[in-house]
C-alpha atoms as one frame of an Amber mdcrd trajectory, in Angstrom:
protein
 144.100 101.472  61.004 141.665 103.286  58.710 140.630 106.068  61.090 138.794
 108.239  58.515 136.621 105.308  57.496 135.854 104.543  61.118 134.890 108.172
  61.755 132.698 108.162  58.680 130.863 105.085  59.946 130.330 106.770  63.318
 128.829 109.831  61.643 126.554 107.710  59.499 125.184 105.858  62.485 124.944
 108.767  64.915 121.431 109.313  66.267 120.156 106.125  64.680 118.874 102.942
  66.222 121.697 100.410  66.353 120.899  96.761  65.709 122.877  94.243  67.715
 122.939  90.450  67.322 120.523  90.257  70.250 118.035  92.652  68.677 117.500
  96.415  68.400 118.950  98.654  71.056 116.890 101.727  71.876 119.101 104.789
  72.304 116.306 106.820  73.943 115.899 107.815  77.571 114.659 104.378  78.625
 117.196 102.432  76.593 119.092 101.280  79.677 115.994 100.419  81.747 114.936
  96.789  81.756 111.217  96.052  81.945 109.898  93.803  84.689 108.176  90.704
  83.371 104.696  90.348  84.871 102.801  87.057  84.783  99.055  86.483  85.402
  99.989  85.233  88.863 101.339  88.682  89.806  98.390  90.873  88.879  95.431
  88.445  88.710  95.749  85.277  90.786  97.719  86.631  93.764  95.381  89.636
  94.331  92.376  87.320  93.874  93.658  84.990  96.597  94.261  87.988  98.870
  90.688  89.150  98.277  89.427  85.632  98.979  91.367  85.457 102.258  90.360
  88.981 103.315  86.680  88.161 102.833  86.949  85.084 105.054  88.996  86.829
 107.755  86.676  89.835 108.009  83.638  87.564 108.264  84.830  86.104 111.567
  82.513  86.981 114.497  85.053  89.178 116.265  84.162  92.401 118.051  86.481
  95.386 118.291  85.344  98.191 120.633  81.881  96.652 120.594  81.661  96.615
 116.798  81.968  93.707 114.392  84.629  93.770 111.704  83.596  95.527 108.479
  82.769  93.354 105.470  83.825  95.229 102.336  83.284  93.803  98.876  87.010
  93.446  98.217  86.606  91.901  94.711  85.159  95.263  93.641  88.690  96.680
  93.910  89.824  94.076  91.388  86.821  94.713  89.132  87.938  98.354  89.091
  91.679  97.812  88.663  91.957  94.839  86.275  90.350  96.480  83.216  92.535
  99.551  83.763  95.739  97.525  83.924  95.087  95.785  80.597  92.386  93.798
  78.759  92.640  90.107  79.601  90.814  86.860  78.888  91.722  85.430  82.298
  90.608  88.301  84.549  86.836  88.065  83.819  86.813  84.338  84.614  88.674
  84.870  87.895  86.384  87.781  88.742  83.341  85.625  87.988  84.710  82.910
  90.271  85.128  85.463  93.063  81.551  86.592  92.508  80.262  83.020  92.769
  82.293  82.605  95.937  80.590  85.674  97.428  77.200  84.269  96.397  77.862
  81.038  98.270  79.682  82.621 101.225  77.154  85.388 101.908  74.080  83.369
 100.949  73.059  85.517  97.989  71.168  84.193  94.944  73.595  82.347  92.676
  75.038  84.786  90.144  74.056  87.929  92.066  77.524  89.171  93.020  79.068
  87.742  89.861  76.795  89.788  87.568  77.302  92.883  89.700  81.093  92.600
  89.491  81.040  91.865  85.768  78.892  94.956  85.185  81.538  97.188  86.764
  84.332  95.374  84.909  82.618  95.788  81.541  81.865  99.491  82.017  85.438
 100.276  83.076  86.878  98.219  80.243  84.964 100.358  77.737  86.053 103.589
  79.470  89.658 102.461  79.993  91.274 104.851  77.505  89.610 107.848  79.163
  90.730 106.917  82.686  94.371 105.936  82.172  96.681 108.854  82.934  94.188
 110.841  84.996  95.063 112.387  88.357  94.465 110.450  91.556  91.532 112.673
  92.499  89.840 111.936  89.177  90.497 108.206  89.513  89.023 108.270  93.014
  85.941 110.059  91.706  85.530 107.425  88.986  85.923 104.720  91.624  83.125
 106.277  93.682  80.886 106.353  90.608  81.687 102.715  89.832  81.025 101.797
  93.458  77.701 103.656  93.408  76.717 101.814  90.219  77.728  98.522  91.827
  75.660  98.960  94.987  72.719 100.586  93.204  72.457  97.639  90.836  72.760
  95.292  93.818  69.940  97.005  95.721  67.655  96.979  92.670  68.402  93.343
  91.864  67.889  92.216  95.458  64.672  94.227  95.730  63.273  92.535  92.637
  64.384  89.115  93.858  63.173  89.388  97.465  60.233  91.710  96.917  61.520
  94.095  99.583  64.188  96.792  99.758  67.330  95.720 101.660  68.350  97.596
 104.814  69.910 100.714 103.277  72.011 101.535 106.343  73.722  98.150 106.043
  74.350  98.825 102.342  75.892 102.198 103.224  78.140 100.592 105.845  79.376
  98.029 103.342  79.911 100.747 100.760  81.952 102.804 103.237  84.047  99.765
 104.174  84.727  99.100 100.480  85.753 102.722  99.890  88.418 102.393 102.597
  90.140  99.767 100.399  90.737 102.286  97.588  94.455 102.768  98.465  94.994
  99.127  97.457  93.636 100.019  94.011  96.196 102.813  93.777  98.984 100.418
  94.773  98.031  97.973  92.015  97.699 100.726  89.429 101.052 102.204  90.403
 102.733  98.803  90.242 101.334  97.607  86.923 100.330 100.709  84.973 102.614
 103.568  85.999 105.861 101.584  85.760 107.751  99.945  82.921 106.472  96.367
  82.901 106.134  93.654  80.301 103.151  91.315  80.523 103.256  87.635  79.674
C-alpha cells in the first residue's frame, strides 16, 4: 500500500470541491441537505384552488352572531406572494383566471378584478429584489401598501364605470377582511422562499 501517495492525494484535494460520478458534491454547510422539489401544482395551482373554494364558501348567506361572513379578496394574497416567490409564466395566467372568476361571481364588469390583480402582481414583480429578505414588519407594511393600491384602483375604476362612488364603508370592510388573510401570505413565503427548495 502506497500510504505516502495516498496522503499526498488527500492533501491536494483538501478543501476543494470533489466531483463524484453522480455530479459535484458541495462540501459547504448545506452539502448534506437535500432540496425539496416544488412543482407548479404546489405553489400555484393548489393555492389558486384554495382561493377559489374560499371565495365560494364565504359567499354563502350564513349569519354568525347576526353578521354575514366576510368576503375578502383572497386572490390578492396570491397576487402579492407569487411574484415574490419567483417570476413565472404560469402564475399571471392563473391569476388572470381568478380575476375573471371574481368578475363573473361578484357581477363586476368583465376584466375589472383581473386588471386590478395584475396591477398588484406587476408592481410587486418589479420591486421583488427590494422586498425579499426584509423583516416581517416591513413585508406587512408593503402588503398594506399593495392592498391600498389595489382597492384605490378598484374604487376609481368602478366610479368611472358606474358614474358614482361605491359605498366606501363596504370597501373598508372588504379591505379589513383581506388584511386578516395576511398570515397565509407569510406561510407561503416561508414555505417557498425561506427554505431550500428547487423549482420545476
